C-alpha positions in Angstrom: -17.6 64.8 64.9 -18.0 63.1 68.4 -17.4 65.1 71.6 -13.9 64.0 72.5 -15.0 63.9 76.3 -17.7 61.4 75.5 -15.3 58.6 74.6 -17.4 57.4 71.8 -16.6 57.2 68.0 -19.3 57.4 65.6 -19.5 54.7 62.6 -18.1 57.5 60.2 -15.1 58.1 62.6 -14.4 54.4 62.7 -14.5 54.5 58.9 -12.0 57.4 59.0 -9.7 55.6 61.3 -9.5 52.5 58.9 -9.0 54.5 55.8 -6.2 56.5 57.6 -4.8 53.1 58.8 -5.0 51.7 55.3 -3.3 54.5 53.8 -0.3 54.5 56.3 -0.1 50.7 55.7 0.3 51.3 52.0 2.9 54.0 52.5 5.0 51.6 54.6 4.4 48.7 52.0 6.1 50.9 49.2 9.0 51.8 51.5 11.8 49.6 51.0 13.2 49.4 54.6 11.6 50.2 57.8 13.0 50.8 61.2 12.5 48.7 64.1 10.0 51.2 65.4 8.1 51.3 62.2 7.7 47.6 62.0 6.3 47.7 65.7 4.0 50.3 64.7 3.0 48.7 61.5 2.2 45.5 63.1 0.2 47.2 65.9 -1.7 49.0 63.3 -2.5 45.7 61.1 -3.9 44.4 64.3 -5.9 47.5 64.9 -7.4 47.5 61.4 -8.3 43.6 62.0 -10.4 44.6 65.1 -12.0 47.7 63.4 -13.2 45.3 60.5 -15.6 43.6 62.9 -19.2 44.4 61.9 -19.9 45.2 65.7 -18.0 48.5 65.0 -19.9 49.5 62.2 -22.3 52.0 63.9 -19.4 53.3 66.2 -17.9 52.3 69.6 -17.4 53.5 73.2 -13.7 54.1 74.1 -12.5 53.4 77.7 -9.1 53.3 79.2 -8.1 49.7 80.5 -8.2 49.1 84.2 -5.4 50.6 86.1 -4.9 47.5 88.2 -5.5 45.1 85.5 -2.3 43.6 83.5 -2.5 43.1 79.5 
């Protein structure tokens, strides 16, 4: 497992995130009703999975916080 202080995810950790995200999306797909909060989280999770599908993340990625002064 990556060192949390390094701000880096390995390719295997990216795969684990995609697996967990797909599993949660499947749970929500099988649930007849979702709360507004669950809808928002589901949409965010879908966007995150779409990003993680990019081949650029196949071997891992560096994580960094957005600039404090930057909007968006």
